[in-house]
DOTI-256025 format. One record per residue (C-alpha): x, y, z. Coordinates in steps of 0.2 Angstrom, whole numbers, always signed. Layout:
! residues N
X:Y:Z
...
END
This chain:
! residues 926
-46:-243:+86
-33:-254:+77
-16:-256:+86
+0:-249:+78
+14:-262:+78
+32:-262:+71
+32:-243:+69
+49:-236:+66
+56:-220:+74
+59:-205:+65
+76:-202:+57
+86:-187:+64
+86:-172:+52
+97:-158:+56
+96:-144:+43
+111:-135:+49
+123:-145:+37
+110:-150:+24
+101:-139:+11
+83:-137:+14
+78:-145:-3
+87:-161:+2
+77:-163:+17
+62:-160:+7
+63:-176:-2
+69:-188:+12
+57:-201:+18
+50:-196:+35
+50:-214:+41
+63:-227:+38
+51:-242:+38
+32:-244:+35
+19:-239:+48
+10:-255:+53
-8:-257:+59
-18:-272:+63
-37:-272:+63
-51:-285:+61
-61:-287:+46
-78:-280:+44
-75:-265:+54
-89:-252:+51
-86:-237:+40
-79:-223:+50
-70:-234:+62
-53:-227:+68
-38:-238:+62
-25:-227:+71
-19:-209:+74
-9:-207:+58
-4:-189:+62
+3:-194:+79
+12:-208:+72
+20:-197:+59
+24:-184:+73
+13:-171:+65
+4:-159:+76
-14:-155:+74
-10:-137:+69
+1:-144:+54
-14:-154:+47
-22:-140:+37
-6:-136:+28
+1:-154:+26
-15:-160:+19
-13:-178:+23
-22:-190:+10
-22:-208:+6
-15:-213:-11
-21:-231:-16
-30:-240:-30
-46:-244:-19
-52:-232:-7
-53:-243:+9
-46:-229:+20
-46:-211:+22
-38:-198:+33
-47:-186:+45
-43:-168:+40
-47:-162:+58
-39:-176:+69
-27:-184:+57
-34:-201:+61
-34:-215:+48
-52:-221:+46
-61:-235:+37
-70:-229:+22
-77:-245:+14
-81:-263:+19
-66:-273:+23
-69:-291:+19
-54:-301:+21
-60:-316:+11
-64:-304:-4
-48:-295:-2
-35:-309:+1
-45:-325:-2
-36:-340:+7
-20:-331:+10
-14:-334:+27
-8:-316:+29
-19:-302:+22
-12:-284:+22
-16:-268:+13
-2:-258:+8
-4:-240:+2
+4:-223:+3
-1:-207:+13
+4:-191:+4
+8:-175:+13
+11:-158:+6
+21:-143:+10
+34:-151:+9
+28:-164:-3
+32:-182:+4
+24:-199:+5
+24:-212:+19
+21:-231:+17
+7:-238:+28
+3:-257:+30
-14:-262:+37
-15:-281:+42
-33:-287:+41
-36:-300:+54
-49:-314:+50
-65:-314:+59
-76:-330:+60
-89:-323:+49
-91:-337:+37
-100:-354:+41
-94:-370:+33
-105:-374:+18
-107:-390:+8
-110:-388:-11
-126:-398:-9
-139:-401:+5
-138:-420:+2
-129:-432:-9
-130:-450:-13
-117:-464:-11
-119:-481:-18
-110:-495:-9
-111:-513:-14
-116:-525:+0
-101:-535:-4
-89:-521:+1
-78:-527:+15
-77:-518:+31
-63:-505:+32
-66:-499:+15
-65:-480:+14
-75:-467:+4
-70:-449:+1
-85:-438:+5
-91:-421:+0
-80:-407:+8
-86:-391:+15
-80:-374:+11
-75:-361:+24
-69:-344:+18
-61:-340:+34
-43:-345:+38
-33:-351:+53
-44:-357:+68
-59:-349:+60
-58:-361:+45
-64:-378:+44
-57:-389:+57
-67:-405:+59
-80:-416:+51
-93:-426:+62
-105:-440:+57
-120:-444:+65
-120:-461:+75
-121:-476:+65
-116:-494:+69
-111:-497:+51
-100:-482:+47
-87:-471:+55
-79:-455:+50
-60:-451:+48
-54:-433:+46
-39:-432:+34
-28:-417:+29
-21:-413:+12
-4:-406:+8
-10:-388:+8
-17:-390:+25
-35:-392:+20
-46:-406:+28
-58:-418:+20
-68:-432:+27
-67:-451:+23
-81:-463:+27
-76:-480:+34
-86:-495:+32
-86:-503:+49
-96:-519:+46
-103:-528:+31
-119:-522:+23
-134:-532:+19
-145:-524:+6
-159:-536:+10
-160:-529:+28
-157:-511:+25
-155:-504:+7
-153:-486:+13
-143:-477:+26
-146:-459:+30
-132:-450:+39
-129:-432:+44
-112:-425:+40
-107:-409:+50
-92:-398:+46
-86:-386:+61
-73:-372:+61
-62:-367:+76
-70:-350:+79
-76:-344:+95
-90:-348:+95
-88:-361:+82
-99:-361:+66
-104:-377:+57
-113:-383:+42
-122:-400:+38
-127:-410:+23
-137:-426:+22
-127:-442:+16
-139:-454:+8
-130:-472:+6
-138:-484:-6
-133:-502:-3
-131:-511:-20
-128:-529:-26
-111:-536:-25
-98:-529:-36
-83:-535:-27
-69:-525:-34
-70:-506:-35
-59:-496:-47
-42:-492:-41
-32:-477:-47
-13:-479:-50
-10:-464:-38
-20:-457:-24
-14:-440:-28
-8:-433:-45
+2:-417:-45
+7:-407:-60
+13:-390:-64
+6:-380:-78
+11:-363:-85
-1:-350:-86
-8:-343:-103
-7:-360:-111
-21:-361:-124
-37:-369:-121
-37:-388:-125
-20:-391:-118
-18:-408:-110
-14:-407:-92
-12:-425:-87
-21:-442:-89
-27:-452:-74
-29:-471:-75
-39:-483:-64
-41:-502:-65
-55:-514:-59
-52:-532:-56
-69:-537:-60
-74:-542:-77
-87:-537:-90
-97:-523:-86
-90:-522:-69
-73:-518:-75
-78:-504:-87
-73:-488:-79
-80:-471:-83
-70:-456:-77
-79:-440:-70
-75:-425:-59
-82:-426:-42
-88:-409:-45
-92:-401:-62
-78:-390:-67
-77:-375:-78
-58:-373:-80
-53:-391:-85
-61:-405:-95
-60:-424:-92
-62:-437:-105
-73:-450:-97
-66:-465:-106
-47:-460:-107
-46:-450:-91
-37:-436:-100
-38:-419:-92
-37:-404:-103
-39:-385:-101
-55:-377:-106
-50:-359:-104
-34:-348:-102
-27:-349:-85
-21:-334:-75
-8:-336:-61
-13:-319:-54
-31:-325:-51
-28:-343:-45
-12:-351:-42
-17:-369:-37
-31:-381:-42
-36:-397:-32
-48:-408:-42
-56:-425:-36
-58:-437:-50
-69:-453:-49
-68:-469:-58
-84:-478:-58
-86:-496:-65
-101:-504:-73
-106:-512:-56
-107:-495:-48
-91:-496:-38
-82:-480:-37
-63:-476:-35
-57:-458:-32
-41:-449:-33
-35:-431:-31
-27:-420:-45
-17:-405:-39
-12:-393:-53
+0:-379:-49
+0:-364:-60
+17:-357:-65
+19:-339:-67
+25:-332:-83
+30:-314:-88
+14:-310:-95
+10:-293:-86
+18:-277:-91
+22:-265:-77
+9:-252:-72
+14:-234:-69
+4:-223:-58
+7:-205:-55
+4:-197:-38
+4:-178:-34
+10:-174:-52
+15:-156:-53
+12:-151:-71
+17:-133:-70
+35:-131:-65
+43:-114:-62
+58:-111:-73
+69:-105:-59
+66:-122:-49
+82:-128:-42
+89:-145:-46
+81:-158:-35
+64:-150:-35
+51:-164:-33
+39:-165:-48
+29:-181:-45
+28:-197:-35
+28:-213:-46
+22:-230:-41
+25:-245:-52
+16:-261:-50
+19:-278:-59
+6:-292:-56
+19:-305:-60
+29:-314:-46
+47:-316:-43
+59:-309:-55
+44:-306:-67
+38:-293:-55
+54:-284:-51
+54:-268:-61
+67:-255:-66
+62:-237:-70
+71:-224:-81
+68:-209:-92
+69:-209:-111
+80:-196:-119
+90:-182:-112
+79:-171:-102
+83:-161:-86
+74:-173:-75
+79:-189:-66
+71:-204:-58
+76:-207:-40
+71:-224:-31
+62:-220:-15
+56:-237:-9
+50:-254:-16
+42:-250:-33
+41:-231:-28
+50:-218:-37
+52:-199:-37
+53:-188:-52
+64:-173:-49
+73:-159:-58
+91:-162:-63
+96:-147:-72
+93:-128:-76
+76:-125:-84
+73:-110:-96
+55:-108:-102
+61:-96:-116
+71:-110:-124
+60:-125:-120
+43:-121:-114
+37:-139:-111
+45:-156:-109
+37:-172:-115
+44:-184:-102
+43:-203:-106
+45:-215:-91
+50:-232:-96
+47:-246:-83
+55:-263:-87
+53:-279:-77
+66:-293:-76
+56:-307:-84
+62:-317:-99
+59:-309:-111
+57:-293:-101
+41:-283:-103
+41:-264:-102
+29:-250:-101
+30:-232:-109
+21:-218:-101
+23:-200:-106
+18:-185:-97
+19:-167:-102
+27:-155:-90
+24:-136:-93
+37:-124:-88
+30:-109:-79
+37:-92:-84
+47:-82:-71
+52:-64:-75
+70:-67:-78
+72:-58:-94
+74:-39:-95
+67:-30:-111
+80:-29:-124
+79:-15:-137
+82:-19:-155
+95:-6:-157
+109:-1:-145
+105:+17:-148
+94:+27:-160
+98:+42:-170
+83:+51:-179
+84:+66:-191
+69:+77:-190
+68:+92:-201
+63:+108:-193
+46:+115:-194
+39:+98:-192
+20:+96:-189
+16:+95:-170
+10:+78:-165
+19:+69:-179
+28:+53:-176
+47:+55:-177
+53:+37:-172
+48:+21:-165
+58:+11:-152
+55:-7:-150
+60:-19:-136
+57:-37:-134
+54:-47:-119
+54:-66:-121
+44:-69:-105
+25:-72:-105
+10:-62:-100
+14:-47:-89
+32:-52:-88
+34:-50:-106
+22:-35:-108
+33:-19:-111
+29:-1:-108
+40:+14:-113
+44:+30:-105
+56:+44:-105
+67:+44:-90
+81:+57:-94
+85:+71:-106
+97:+85:-109
+82:+96:-110
+75:+106:-96
+64:+94:-86
+49:+106:-86
+51:+109:-105
+53:+91:-109
+35:+87:-110
+32:+101:-122
+45:+94:-134
+42:+75:-136
+32:+61:-129
+32:+43:-130
+17:+31:-132
+19:+19:-117
+12:+4:-127
+19:+6:-145
+35:+15:-141
+31:+28:-154
+40:+45:-150
+30:+60:-155
+35:+78:-157
+24:+89:-147
+30:+105:-155
+38:+111:-171
+56:+111:-169
+67:+126:-174
+85:+122:-180
+90:+139:-176
+86:+137:-158
+88:+119:-155
+99:+109:-166
+100:+92:-156
+95:+84:-140
+96:+67:-132
+83:+57:-123
+85:+41:-112
+70:+29:-115
+66:+15:-104
+57:-1:-108
+50:-9:-92
+40:-25:-91
+26:-28:-79
+34:-43:-69
+36:-43:-51
+49:-36:-48
+49:-27:-64
+64:-27:-75
+69:-13:-87
+83:-7:-99
+87:+10:-106
+92:+16:-123
+98:+33:-129
+88:+42:-143
+97:+57:-151
+86:+69:-161
+95:+79:-174
+85:+94:-180
+88:+96:-198
+89:+113:-206
+76:+119:-218
+78:+135:-229
+65:+144:-219
+75:+160:-216
+77:+173:-229
+94:+182:-229
+94:+198:-219
+103:+213:-225
+113:+221:-211
+120:+235:-222
+115:+245:-230
+100:+247:-218
+84:+256:-223
+78:+271:-214
+63:+271:-203
+52:+276:-217
+59:+263:-229
+70:+275:-238
+87:+269:-245
+104:+276:-240
+116:+284:-252
+134:+284:-255
+145:+296:-264
+158:+290:-277
+172:+300:-283
+170:+305:-301
+188:+300:-304
+185:+282:-297
+195:+269:-307
+188:+252:-312
+188:+240:-296
+186:+255:-284
+177:+248:-268
+161:+259:-267
+152:+250:-253
+148:+232:-247
+132:+224:-245
+132:+214:-229
+119:+200:-225
+117:+186:-214
+106:+170:-214
+100:+162:-199
+100:+145:-207
+115:+134:-209
+125:+124:-222
+120:+127:-240
+104:+136:-234
+115:+150:-227
+128:+151:-241
+124:+168:-248
+127:+175:-265
+125:+192:-272
+118:+198:-288
+114:+214:-297
+95:+214:-301
+93:+231:-308
+105:+246:-312
+103:+263:-319
+118:+260:-330
+121:+241:-333
+140:+237:-333
+145:+252:-322
+145:+242:-306
+149:+224:-301
+145:+215:-286
+156:+201:-278
+147:+184:-279
+152:+179:-262
+158:+195:-254
+145:+207:-258
+157:+221:-262
+151:+234:-274
+165:+240:-285
+166:+251:-301
+167:+240:-316
+173:+255:-327
+176:+273:-326
+162:+286:-326
+158:+292:-343
+152:+309:-348
+135:+302:-353
+133:+293:-337
+121:+301:-324
+128:+307:-308
+115:+298:-298
+114:+279:-300
+102:+267:-292
+108:+249:-289
+96:+235:-284
+106:+220:-276
+98:+203:-273
+105:+192:-259
+101:+174:-262
+104:+159:-251
+109:+141:-256
+93:+133:-251
+80:+124:-262
+70:+133:-266
+82:+148:-263
+76:+163:-253
+82:+181:-256
+82:+198:-250
+86:+214:-259
+96:+230:-255
+94:+246:-264
+109:+257:-266
+109:+275:-271
+126:+280:-278
+130:+298:-282
+146:+303:-292
+153:+318:-283
+169:+324:-276
+161:+332:-261
+146:+332:-251
+140:+349:-257
+141:+343:-275
+130:+329:-271
+117:+338:-262
+108:+345:-277
+106:+328:-284
+99:+321:-268
+87:+336:-267
+78:+330:-283
+73:+313:-275
+54:+312:-274
+46:+310:-257
+40:+293:-253
+22:+290:-254
+12:+288:-238
+6:+270:-236
-7:+274:-224
-26:+274:-228
-35:+289:-233
-42:+292:-216
-26:+291:-208
-19:+303:-222
-31:+316:-217
-27:+314:-199
-9:+316:-202
-12:+332:-212
-22:+339:-199
-9:+335:-186
+5:+342:-197
-5:+359:-199
-6:+361:-180
+12:+356:-178
+17:+369:-191
+7:+383:-183
+15:+378:-166
+33:+379:-173
+30:+396:-181
+25:+402:-165
+40:+395:-156
+51:+402:-170
+44:+419:-169
+46:+419:-150
+64:+414:-152
+67:+427:-165
+60:+441:-154
+71:+435:-140
+87:+435:-151
+84:+452:-158
+84:+459:-140
+100:+450:-136
+116:+460:-134
+126:+449:-145
+123:+453:-163
+134:+438:-169
+121:+426:-163
+109:+433:-177
+122:+432:-190
+116:+417:-199
+98:+423:-200
+101:+440:-208
+89:+444:-222
+103:+446:-235
+111:+430:-230
+96:+417:-228
+80:+415:-237
+66:+403:-233
+65:+395:-250
+76:+382:-256
+77:+363:-258
+76:+353:-243
+87:+338:-240
+76:+324:-234
+82:+316:-218
+89:+299:-219
+96:+291:-204
+105:+274:-201
+100:+263:-187
+106:+273:-172
+106:+291:-164
+121:+301:-160
+122:+304:-141
+126:+323:-142
+120:+339:-150
+129:+349:-163
+126:+362:-176
+135:+362:-193
+136:+375:-207
+143:+369:-223
+148:+380:-238
+154:+376:-255
+171:+384:-251
+175:+369:-240
+175:+380:-224
+166:+373:-209
+162:+380:-192
+153:+372:-177
+143:+385:-168
+125:+386:-162
+117:+393:-177
+130:+406:-180
+140:+411:-195
+154:+424:-191
+155:+431:-209
+145:+433:-225
+145:+420:-238
+149:+423:-256
+136:+423:-269
+129:+407:-276
+134:+397:-260
+122:+386:-252
+123:+385:-233
+118:+369:-225
+114:+370:-206
+112:+355:-195
+102:+355:-179
+105:+345:-164
+96:+330:-172
+110:+328:-185
+98:+333:-200
+105:+345:-213
+94:+358:-221
+97:+374:-232
+97:+390:-222
+104:+402:-234
+104:+404:-253
+111:+421:-256
+116:+429:-273
+126:+442:-264
+145:+441:-263
+153:+438:-246
+168:+447:-241
+175:+434:-229
+174:+417:-236
+190:+412:-227
+181:+412:-211
+173:+395:-215
+183:+381:-209
+190:+369:-222
+181:+352:-222
+193:+338:-215
+198:+324:-227
+195:+306:-223
+205:+299:-209
+217:+286:-214
+213:+275:-199
+196:+270:-206
+204:+258:-218
+204:+239:-217
+219:+228:-220
+217:+216:-234
+214:+202:-222
+200:+211:-214
+189:+215:-229
+172:+209:-229
+168:+192:-236
+152:+180:-238
+140:+185:-224
+154:+192:-214
+172:+188:-214
+181:+179:-228
+194:+172:-217
+192:+158:-205
+202:+167:-191
+191:+181:-188
+182:+180:-171
+168:+192:-173
+151:+187:-178
+136:+196:-184
+123:+201:-172
+108:+190:-171
+94:+203:-167
+89:+220:-172
+95:+228:-156
+113:+223:-158
+113:+229:-176
+106:+246:-171
+119:+248:-157
+133:+243:-169
+127:+256:-183
+125:+269:-170
+143:+267:-165
+148:+267:-183
+139:+283:-186
+147:+291:-171
+164:+286:-177
+160:+293:-194
+156:+310:-187
+172:+310:-178
+181:+306:-193
+172:+320:-203
+176:+334:-191
+194:+328:-188
+192:+328:-170
+197:+310:-167
+201:+294:-176
+193:+277:-176
+210:+270:-172
+214:+282:-159
+213:+270:-145
+218:+252:-144
+202:+242:-147
+190:+257:-144
+186:+263:-162
+186:+280:-155
+171:+277:-145
+177:+279:-128
+180:+298:-130
+162:+301:-132
+153:+287:-123
+165:+284:-109
+178:+271:-105
+164:+258:-102
+160:+258:-121
+175:+249:-128
+177:+235:-140
+178:+222:-126
+160:+225:-123
+155:+224:-142
+158:+210:-154
+171:+214:-167
+160:+217:-183
+172:+228:-192
+176:+215:-205
+158:+216:-210
+156:+235:-210
+160:+247:-223
+159:+266:-219
+149:+275:-232
+158:+290:-240
+175:+283:-236
+186:+273:-248
+192:+261:-235
+186:+249:-222
+189:+249:-203
+205:+243:-196
+216:+247:-182
+231:+251:-193
+232:+264:-206
+233:+258:-224
+228:+263:-242
+216:+254:-253
+221:+251:-271
+237:+260:-268
+229:+277:-271
+223:+292:-261
+205:+296:-263
+201:+305:-279
+191:+318:-270
+177:+321:-258
+175:+313:-242
+161:+301:-246
+150:+307:-232
+134:+296:-230
+117:+305:-228
+100:+299:-225
+83:+304:-231
+67:+304:-221
+63:+307:-202
+72:+300:-188
+65:+284:-180
+62:+285:-162
+69:+270:-152
END
């Protein structure tokens, strides 16, 4: 295991006063972590316990995910133990060459939180390389005339190791003629020199074979050998001599090939051929070239300071006699700013949350420049204005962090350009761009396109139809921007809401689940919610007001005059002396619609005598247009149409039977001539009804006979008075029964004679009637029928009571007269009943009051706010329990309308008759 030296302590971090994100990006160690290991360690060898040195527990390793970030994978980190392991061969000579210090620097990246640590592993040299000569043997020619003490530079040996493991000494095998001297160059390298110890004699020994051994200082030492073959030549007394033993020159890198480096020069004191010098490299070079005649050294290829910084070349000068002179040329390569900075990203986070706080780490950046000195010093910055910044972490290491607020909805991605510039002259720079995508966060609630919605829906719409579509937009992405709609509140009943409307959760289309009715529901309000699918979900509400528009789907409804149960029309009497403008009756109608659809107008469709009557266009009042003429019939039929203002208009009709007569007795003959209405039932039903009628007649005859026998035996002869044979006959016209919508709550009997005398008894007439008089008797149901038609004179006509004139309390004031569909004036509080039951109850009260007015027993204005009803119905039936509909009611048979104060109409007393209203047909059972 390698040793850890120079490891710094941990800096104290107290998170009490510092934000968490600040501590996230602080370096864990103030200095690098150093290890020292020998080279050539086998793969898997432990360099050091990195987790322990970083003060990380074994339990933290799975989450911190330690890993090595380097260009070449020399090391790896064990995920189980956190130890730094060797992952590939470590050859110091291959990694660092001849450098005295060899160290590998790299970063270890840890996550959660993201951080990186600088590690320096020093590779120690191992004596694993043997000194080697370039050749197994080489020749050296020495003239026999060479004086003793002459030195010859020999072949040097190469040892890739350094320090003590490098080449240390040269040794020469024993020889009496030669010795060896170890010399050292300026750079510390050693080379051997052969020294001639005594003169040579070619004739005695022309060849000398010696062994040159090179040894290093390792333990154990390693050595290499080569054979030195020395040829003794004839005398060439003077060898070439160079002007300098060592030539030194500096040369900039990147000079073009063919550039002259320097020129060496040597002289030879011999003459002739022996003085001619040829220059050559001691070893054949591939980087530099040498002119053999001039000694000019030139470059053969481009030099690179980053590859080789120094060159040492041995140049030989050989004369024609074979003598050689040598010199050394040392070339130093000068660095130039020819390398641009290299930018490398580590742990780049390409997806950034848009709610990331400023200072969030995005990436670790390492910048490397192969140049040296100022040429290798780099500054890093960001191009343009972006919400990011570069923070220097250590030498050539930077952090890319956020520096502002991010909003994906405005800018979904950033193209960040990092510019690294060195300090060379001229400076070189590198541009590297990286695209950073902003990840969506659910930070936007849906927004409706309108602040509120108002939709107009005509009534009677088809169920299931779309009435409106609400739209909301959410600028977020994916589920965060997917909007669904729902109804969260309404002013309708919660249980009934689903039966009225629904909303499509995807499209926001609001559907009507039923046909709306303006008369029942005119408007309602919904609260719609748009909710996205984010976590947590965001929502917004909007109000939707639905206004149900009116359609002309309700025809006018005639309240007065009402028809009988059998469909027969009512009749009214008009005094014969009625002047033009006389108020005969009033047609009262209502329309359930509103607006123009409920604006009613009244028109005469058909009249027996056109021009005799007129109808108010808006009031519905029927008045005489002219006085009754002699040729005019006493009985008039008037068909009035009530139209609303809708498009198309709807209408209803009311039939008025008007009889010109000054009294009820005068009007009865005209009424008896009315034909009975036809039976609308089918033929089978007709026969069934006829059979039932026959049975009923037989039963009634039996009852009448029993009653007659009982009365004949009675002690009171007066009770039979009305049924004397000389007074009553069975034949005679029958007045058909015609009732209004109501039934009088008490029983009475009425006998009416033409003399105007009336008496209320139970089927009793106290005196004889005069001849020609018709007697009308009423039973408890209120129907009138003829009892007697005698031609004999009566002796006591005065016994019949005179018929009471109309009560003046029946009249309306001018302000209370009927108008369009009710009151003409806006200050009336009464409204017309909305259903048949209320209408029938009102008409029953009116008929009861009319009967009281006819017999003079009470007045409609007798009690304050009672209309004379409390006398018969009790105190509980007063106007405080019934809406005041008097402004819409006209009492048939009277020349006035209801009011609480007496008043006269048209400034005249009635011309005659009391205008009693009669009905035809049978009584309807309620």
